N, C-alpha and C positions, 0 to 999 in steps of 0.2 A: 591917595585922591587918584590920580592918574590909574592908578589903574582898576578902581573900581567905575570909573569914565570908561574904560576902555571895553568892561568886563558887558556894560548896561549899552553901550552902541553896538556889542557884538551879538546880544542874545535880549533886543529892544523888541521886538516882534514876540519872542516868547514870553519875555516878562508882561507883556499888553493881555496880550492870550492867557494866563495863565488863572485869572479870577474867574473866567466863562470856563473854563477847563475844569479847573474844582468845582465848578459848581455844578457842571454837567456829572465829574464822576462821584459827587456825594449824593445828588437828589435824582438822576437818571438813573446812569450806568450802575452804582452801588446796587441802587433798590432791585432791577432788573437780575441783577446777577445773586439777589437772596432769595427772589420768586423763585428763578430757573432750579438754585438749589433746592428748594423746597419741596419744589414739585418732583425731585427727584426721590424723596425720601419717602418711605412705606409705610404705607397707614392700613390698620390691620381693622378696619371696621370701626375701632373704640380708640384706639391710641396712636399717635407717629412716632414710629420706631427712629429715630434720630441715628444718622449714619447706614443706616441700609438702603443702600440704593436700588430702584428698580423703575422701570416704567410701564409698569401697572397702571399707573393713576392716568397717563396719557392711550395706553389703546381701551379704560373705561369708556374714555371721548367717544372715539370713533367706534364704537363694539354697541353703543345704546342708541335706540331708536327714540329715547326722550331727549338725548342729545340733540341728533338732528333736528325735530320738530322745535326746540332754542334754539338753533341758527336760521330755520323757516320764520318763525314768530320773528325774528329779529331782522332777518332781512325783508319781509313783509311792511314790516311795523316801517323801514328806514326809507324805502319804496314808498311808500303811502305819503308818511312823512317829508319827504325829500320834494314830492310833485304839488302836494299842495301850498307850503310854504316858497317854493320856488313860482307857482303862479302868483301869490298874494305879495312876495317880497318885489320879483320883477315889476309889479302891476304899479305897488309904490314907488319904488324907485324911479319909474319910468314919469308918474306922474311928478313926482318930487323935481326931476332934472328938464324935463322938456315942457312942462304944462305950468310950471309955478318959474316967473319972469326976476322977482325979487330974491336976489340973495338972502338977505335976514329972513323973509318969510320961509325958504326953502330951511333955512337953519332950524329955524323955530317949530315947523311942522318935524324934522328930523327928532328934535330935541324930546317931543311930544310922542313920538314912539320909543324912543328910548326910556322914558319918564318909569315903566314899569320895573322897568331893569335897575330899578334901583332899593327893590325890596327883594329879599330872599327868593330864590328860587322854590324853597320849601312851600312860602306862604303863598304864594302865586298858586302854587300846587294843591296846595291845602283848601283856598277860597273856591274853587271849583265846587265843592262837595254843597256848602249851602243851594248851590244852582244845580245841581245834576242830581240831588238825593228825591226821596219818593217823593218828599215833603218841602222840594226844595222851588226853589222860585219860578224855573221853567215848566216843572209838573202841573204847579197851582193856576200858572198860565195859562197851560192847554187844556186841563180840565176846568177852570173857568170858563174861555170860551167853547165849549162843549165839544171840542175835537176828542177827547178821550173818555171815558168811563174811570179809567184806572190809568195811577201814575206810570209812565213810563221806567223800566227796570234795567234799560239796557243803556241810560244816562250816564250809571253809575255804578262802579265795579267793573267796568268790562272795557273791553278795547278800545271799544269810540272815545269814553274816557281819556284812557292814555293819551289818546291821538290827537284828540282836541287841546290837552295840554302841552304837548309837543309843540304843536303847531304854535299856539300861543307861544311857547317860550323860546322856540329856533327859528323863527320867521327872521325877527331883526336881527340872526345871525346869517341869513341868508340875503337880506336886504342890504346892509351894511356895503359888502364888496359889491352886490351889483352898483348901488349908488354911486359910491367913489369910482366904479370903470366908469359907469355913463357918464360920469362929470367931464369924462375927460375926452368924450366924443370930440371931433372937431364938426362944430354943427353946418360947416361948411357942406361938409357930404352928404348930409341930408339935403341941402337944399338941391346940389349939383344932381342928389339922385331923383327928386320932385321935381328939376326942372326936366330932366331926362326923359319927362313921364311915368315915372314910377307911380305906382298906386301907395296907400299907407302900409300895406301890408304887406309889399315887397320889400318896403323901405326895413320894416321892422324884423324881416326873414331875412334879407340879402343884406344889410348893413349894421343896425343895432345888434341884434344877436350873435353873428359872426364877431362883432366887437368888444361884447360883454361875455367871452368864454373866460377869458381870466377871471372875472366876477363869479362866473356858476361854478367854476373848478374850484374856488376858496370856499362859495358855499357851501358845497357840496361835503368838501373835507371837514367842516365843523359839523352837518348836519350826522354824517357818519361818524365822525369820535363821539358827540354828543348822543346817540340813538343807543350806539352801542354802550355807552358805559355808564348810562341812566338805569338804575334801579329806584330811585328813591319815589317816580308819579307809579311807575309797577306799581308797587307798593300800597298806595294813599292811595290810587284810583282804580288800580286793575284787581285790588282783590289777588284771589286764587286763581281770577278764570285768563289771564296772561302770564307766560312764564316765556321769558328770553334768557338770553346768553349771562345777563350782568344780572337777573335777577336770583338767577340758579346759582351764579357765581357767592353773592350775598346768602342765601341759603346756608350752602357748605359752609361759610364763613361764620355764619349763629351757630353753626350746630359744631362748631370745633374742628373741622373738614379740612385742615389748613393744605397736605398737600394736594386732593383734588380741587380744592380752589384754587392754589397757587398754577396746576397744570392746565386747568379751564384759563387761567387768566392768560397766559401764554398762548394759549392756542388762538382768542380773542385778539390779543395784541398784534398774531403774525397775520390773521387776517383783516386788520383794521388797515396794519401797514401796506397789506397787497392792495387792499383798494384804493388807498392812498395814492402809492405808489404807480396804480393804473390812471388814476386822473392826471398825475401829474407827467406822465407817462402821452395823454392827449395833447393835453393844454398845458405850454410854459407859462405858471403862473408866479414864476422869479421874478416877472419884471412887476409884480404889484406887490412883492414882499418889499 
């Protein structure tokens, strides 16, 4: 018994972190290793040749113009989504923190923002179809008001529909970190700035926004990961008119092109990690984790 007690005291730290290490190895490191191995197998256009190693899957990614278009489309979707979700999320967080006085009211309104997330993201995405379709509610209202003689076809199966879905789904992921950071801002700083003659815009630009950088960074990381990995909204609302890296990878999987899909996944993972690393280098988000 004394021997066991001595071993436990000596390796207590290792024993305590072992469940986390085992979980990370099984569900993170292990799958990534499998994807790397699969991405290096040869694919002849019809079959995966196991054990035949090649870098051809990666070469095709950097030599095809369609791949560049997919990355550009993904980047454009991210930038537009980030800009809109930041404006809406920041406005909502500011309203809840600085304009609502009662804590109970703040929590109630914040919970109202969370309620839509009690349903599946797929359901929330599909729910846009009755609104955006040619016979949908929006087109019926536009034609009923005499604003157009024909239904607006760009509303559905387009980049607009995908972006609208992204904004509706991802705004909370931007607002929640901003709300958390704004709630910690010392109100005395704002009062001091106001007493020194600062305008509302100056307080916003020089006091609130700098203190909200960690929240902005965390929200940006969420939006990067979610936009880069999403293909459900692309498939449901984008039709064949919107192509992103994740959608291209999903098509490869559906066509049993596993090695090219694995190579695409690895490149996308590296790009996302570089973007997230860049954000974390600019802003120290560890204070908010």
